[in-house]
C-alpha positions in Angstrom: 9.6 288.7 148.3 11.0 292.1 149.0 10.1 293.7 152.3 10.6 297.3 153.4 11.0 299.3 156.5 11.3 303.1 157.0 13.0 305.1 159.7 13.4 308.9 160.3 16.9 310.1 159.5 17.7 311.0 163.2 15.7 310.8 166.4 16.4 313.0 169.4 14.5 312.7 172.7 14.9 314.2 176.1 14.4 317.3 178.2 15.4 320.5 176.4 15.9 318.6 173.1 14.5 321.6 171.3 17.6 323.6 172.2 19.5 321.2 169.8 17.2 322.1 166.8 19.5 324.8 165.5 22.8 322.9 165.8 21.1 319.8 164.3 19.8 321.7 161.3 23.1 323.4 160.7 24.9 320.1 160.9 22.5 318.6 158.3 23.3 321.5 156.0 20.1 323.5 156.1 20.2 327.3 156.1 16.6 328.6 155.6 14.2 326.6 157.9 10.5 327.6 157.8 8.5 326.5 160.8 4.7 325.7 160.9 3.1 326.0 164.3 -0.3 326.9 165.7 -1.0 330.1 167.6 -0.7 328.5 171.1 2.5 326.8 170.3 3.8 329.9 168.5 3.3 331.9 171.7 4.9 329.4 174.1 7.4 327.2 172.2 8.4 329.1 169.1 10.6 331.5 171.1 12.7 328.5 172.2 12.9 327.2 168.6 13.8 330.5 167.0 16.4 331.2 169.7 18.1 327.9 169.0 18.0 328.4 165.2 19.3 332.0 165.3 22.1 331.0 167.6 23.1 328.6 165.0 23.2 331.3 162.4 20.1 330.1 160.5 17.7 332.4 158.6 14.5 331.1 160.3 10.9 332.1 159.7 7.5 330.7 160.7 3.8 330.7 159.6 0.8 329.8 161.7 -1.2 326.6 161.3 -4.9 327.4 160.7 -6.4 324.5 162.7 -7.3 321.8 160.2 -5.3 319.6 158.0 -7.2 319.7 154.7 -5.9 319.7 151.1 -7.1 323.3 150.7 -5.3 324.4 153.9 -2.1 322.7 152.8 -2.2 324.3 149.4 -2.7 327.8 150.8 0.1 327.2 153.4 2.4 325.9 150.6 2.0 329.1 148.6 2.9 331.2 151.6 5.9 329.0 152.4 7.1 329.0 148.8 7.6 332.8 149.0 10.1 332.3 151.8 12.2 329.8 149.7 12.9 327.5 152.6 15.3 324.5 152.3 13.6 322.6 155.1 10.1 322.7 156.8 9.8 322.3 160.6 6.6 320.9 162.0 6.2 322.3 165.5 3.1 321.2 167.3 0.5 318.4 167.4 -0.6 315.7 164.9 -2.5 317.9 162.4 0.2 320.6 162.5 2.8 317.9 161.9 0.9 316.4 159.0 0.3 319.8 157.4 4.1 320.5 157.7 4.6 317.2 155.9 2.1 318.3 153.2 4.0 321.6 152.7 7.3 319.8 152.4 5.8 317.4 149.8 4.4 320.3 147.8 7.7 322.3 147.9 9.9 319.1 147.5 12.0 319.9 150.5 12.9 317.9 153.6 10.8 318.0 156.8 11.9 317.9 160.5 9.3 317.2 163.1 9.2 318.7 166.6 6.1 317.3 168.4 4.9 319.4 171.4 2.5 316.7 172.5 2.8 312.9 172.4 -0.8 312.3 171.3 0.0 310.0 168.3 2.9 308.5 166.4 2.8 310.9 163.4 6.3 312.4 163.9 8.3 309.5 162.5 6.2 308.4 159.6 5.7 309.4 155.9 2.0 309.4 156.2 -0.1 312.6 155.9 -3.6 312.1 157.2 -6.0 314.5 155.6 -9.4 315.7 157.0 -12.4 317.5 155.7 -13.9 320.6 157.2 -16.1 318.5 159.5 -13.1 316.8 161.1 -13.7 313.5 159.3 -10.7 311.6 157.8 -10.7 312.3 154.1 -7.6 310.4 152.9 -3.9 309.7 153.2 -0.9 310.9 151.2 2.7 310.0 151.6 6.1 311.8 151.7 8.8 310.5 149.4 10.8 309.5 152.5 10.5 309.6 156.3 11.3 312.9 158.1 14.9 313.9 158.0 14.9 314.2 161.8 12.5 314.1 164.8 13.2 316.2 167.9 11.2 315.2 170.9 11.5 317.6 173.9 10.0 315.7 176.8 10.1 318.7 179.0 7.6 320.4 176.7 5.5 317.2 176.3 5.3 316.9 180.1 3.6 320.3 180.3 0.7 319.4 178.0 -2.7 318.2 179.3 -2.7 314.5 180.4 -5.5 313.8 177.9 -3.0 314.2 175.0 -0.5 311.9 176.6 -3.2 309.3 177.1 -4.3 309.6 173.5 -0.7 308.7 172.5 -1.1 305.5 174.5 -4.4 304.9 172.8 -2.9 305.2 169.4 -0.1 302.8 170.3 -1.9 299.9 172.0 -3.4 298.8 168.7 -0.1 298.3 166.8 0.8 294.9 168.2 -2.6 293.5 167.2 -2.9 295.3 163.9 0.6 294.4 162.7 -0.1 290.7 163.6 -3.4 290.8 161.6 -1.8 292.5 158.7 0.8 289.7 158.5 -1.8 286.9 159.0 -4.0 288.3 156.2 -1.0 288.7 153.9 -1.5 292.4 153.8 1.0 295.1 153.0 2.5 297.9 155.1 2.5 301.5 154.1 5.5 300.8 151.8 3.3 298.4 149.9 5.3 295.3 150.9 4.8 292.6 153.5 6.2 293.5 156.9 9.6 292.5 158.2 9.6 290.7 161.5 11.5 293.6 163.0 8.4 295.8 162.5 6.3 293.3 164.5 8.9 293.1 167.2 8.8 296.9 167.6 5.0 297.0 167.7 5.1 294.2 170.3 7.7 296.2 172.3 5.6 299.3 172.2 2.6 297.4 173.7 4.7 295.9 176.5 6.2 299.3 177.3 2.7 300.7 177.8 1.6 297.8 179.9 4.6 298.2 182.2 5.1 301.9 182.4 1.8 303.5 181.0 -0.3 304.0 184.2 2.7 305.3 186.2 3.7 307.6 183.4 0.2 308.9 183.1 0.0 309.7 186.8 3.3 311.6 186.5 2.1 313.6 183.5 -1.1 314.5 185.4 1.2 316.1 188.0 3.2 317.8 185.4 6.3 315.7 186.3 8.9 314.3 183.9 10.6 311.1 184.9 12.0 307.9 183.4 8.5 306.3 183.1 7.4 309.2 181.0 10.6 308.9 178.9 9.9 305.2 178.3 6.3 305.8 177.3 7.1 308.7 174.9 9.7 306.5 173.2 7.0 303.8 172.9 4.3 306.1 171.6 6.4 308.1 169.2 9.3 306.0 168.0 8.4 302.3 168.5 4.8 302.8 167.6 5.6 305.0 164.6 8.1 302.7 163.0 6.0 299.7 164.0 2.8 300.8 162.4 4.3 302.2 159.2 6.5 299.2 158.5 4.2 296.6 160.2 0.9 297.5 158.7 -2.5 298.5 160.1 -5.8 296.7 160.5 -9.3 297.1 162.0 -8.5 299.4 164.9 -7.4 302.1 162.5 -10.0 301.3 159.8 -12.6 302.1 162.5 -11.4 305.7 162.5 -13.3 306.1 159.2 -16.4 304.6 160.7 -16.4 306.3 164.1 -15.7 309.8 162.7 -18.6 309.4 160.2 -20.9 309.8 163.2 -20.8 313.6 164.1 -21.0 313.0 167.9 -17.7 311.1 167.8 -15.9 313.0 165.1 -14.4 315.5 167.5 -12.6 312.9 169.7 -8.8 312.6 169.6 -7.4 310.1 167.1 -5.8 308.0 169.9 -9.1 307.9 171.8 -10.9 306.5 168.8 -8.1 304.0 168.2 -8.2 302.9 171.9 -11.8 301.8 171.5 -11.1 300.4 168.1 -8.5 298.2 169.6 -11.0 296.8 172.1 -13.3 296.1 169.1 -10.5 294.3 167.3 -9.8 292.1 170.2 -13.5 291.2 170.4 -13.6 290.4 166.7 -10.5 288.2 167.1 -12.1 286.4 170.0 -9.0 287.0 172.2 -9.1 285.3 175.5 -10.4 287.1 178.6 -6.9 287.7 180.1 -5.8 289.6 177.0 -9.0 291.7 176.9 -8.8 292.4 180.6 -5.1 293.5 180.3 -6.0 296.0 177.6 -9.1 297.3 179.6 -7.0 297.7 182.7 -4.5 299.9 180.8 -7.2 301.9 179.0 -9.2 302.6 182.2 -6.0 303.5 184.1 -5.2 306.3 181.7 -8.8 307.4 181.2 -9.2 306.3 177.6 -12.7 305.6 176.3 -14.0 302.0 176.4 -17.6 302.7 175.5 -19.6 304.7 172.9 -20.8 306.9 175.7 -17.2 307.9 176.5 -16.7 308.7 172.9 -19.5 311.2 173.0 -22.4 309.1 171.8 -25.3 309.7 174.2 -27.8 306.9 174.0 -27.8 303.8 171.9 -26.6 304.0 168.3 -29.5 304.2 165.8 -29.7 301.6 163.1 -28.6 304.2 160.6 -25.6 305.2 162.7 -24.5 301.6 163.2 -24.8 301.0 159.4 -22.8 304.1 158.7 -20.0 303.0 161.0 -19.9 299.5 159.6 -20.0 300.5 156.0 -17.4 303.3 156.4 -15.1 301.0 158.3 -15.4 298.2 155.7 -14.7 300.7 153.0 -11.3 301.5 154.5 -8.4 299.6 153.0 -7.0 298.6 156.4 -10.2 296.6 157.2 -9.0 294.1 154.6 -6.1 293.2 156.8 -8.1 290.7 158.9 -8.0 287.0 159.0 -10.5 285.5 158.6 -12.1 288.1 156.4 -14.2 290.7 158.2 -17.9 290.8 157.5 -20.5 293.4 158.4 -22.3 291.1 160.7 -19.2 290.2 162.7 -18.2 293.8 162.9 -21.6 295.0 164.1 -21.7 292.2 166.8 -18.2 293.2 167.9 -19.1 296.9 168.2 -22.1 296.0 170.5 -20.1 293.5 172.5 -17.1 295.8 173.0 -19.4 298.6 174.3 -20.9 296.1 176.8 -17.5 294.8 177.9 -16.2 298.3 178.4 -19.2 299.3 180.4 -18.8 296.2 182.6 -15.1 297.1 183.2 -16.0 300.7 184.2 -18.7 299.4 186.6 -16.2 297.0 188.3 -13.7 299.9 188.7 -16.4 302.0 190.4 
């Protein structure tokens, strides 16, 4: 049986990496880059990007990301971008800006280069475009024809972002080891619609081990605005290892729960990685992992202030019967939920959601 993996064309990481954007684009043969960035990034980071591109002799322009990655927003941005006749789209910013840049590149049929300014998820390396509706709920997924032509990760910029975003990147990554394993066990397919190669599982496993070893120290460094080798290792884990690992390894319950959790308004505004962190705890409970594995995960999540209870996700008070039903039905309706062995049932999922919340609460009480 054929098996597929995908990789970005090039990956650059380190302090001041953004200064290499212009020379990199020129070397790759591009002349008319158009950058998508939000207003805050446009004010603080765009000057660095445009300086690099102009120094390389490129005809660079930019447009502002409106704030939500919806089909309508991407269509409007694509019309504006088309007037500039770019030969490459640059996504400069966080996850939704990055996905919108991918959407523009797909619409215009040109390459995309990703320059994340936060390490809150592993969107930079993948083909996936996660779409939302106007209420911040996940509405669907589209795919680029190929992975980004290049990914430029300036860790000096990432170290200046709020620690919450860095922690969210850890939350988005911790699940990949368990999700890829379940995808393989359930004979599911990865995002290339083939079974995963063992290399993808190795990368997902390496990402998890990187977080366990370096995550808490790196988080403390980021909280102080410091860039060190621990931070570099974790960024490599949350952006590169996690990105290639999930796309080529496959996803499962932790990401299927995004559909369920965001269907409840009180939790819809949480960061993607914060939701995945709790989803990972739920998945380990469903799998009946031993106490040592659950404790290891909880220790990491608590050390970097990621949510381990519904209350920390913004749900004040117990879930109503209707809310629980909404979460369960939306989760089971997501394709990734099928990648579980044995097959996931509504009863097992509801029990795991309740148990995970209690386990998380107990962990927090012990820490305090």
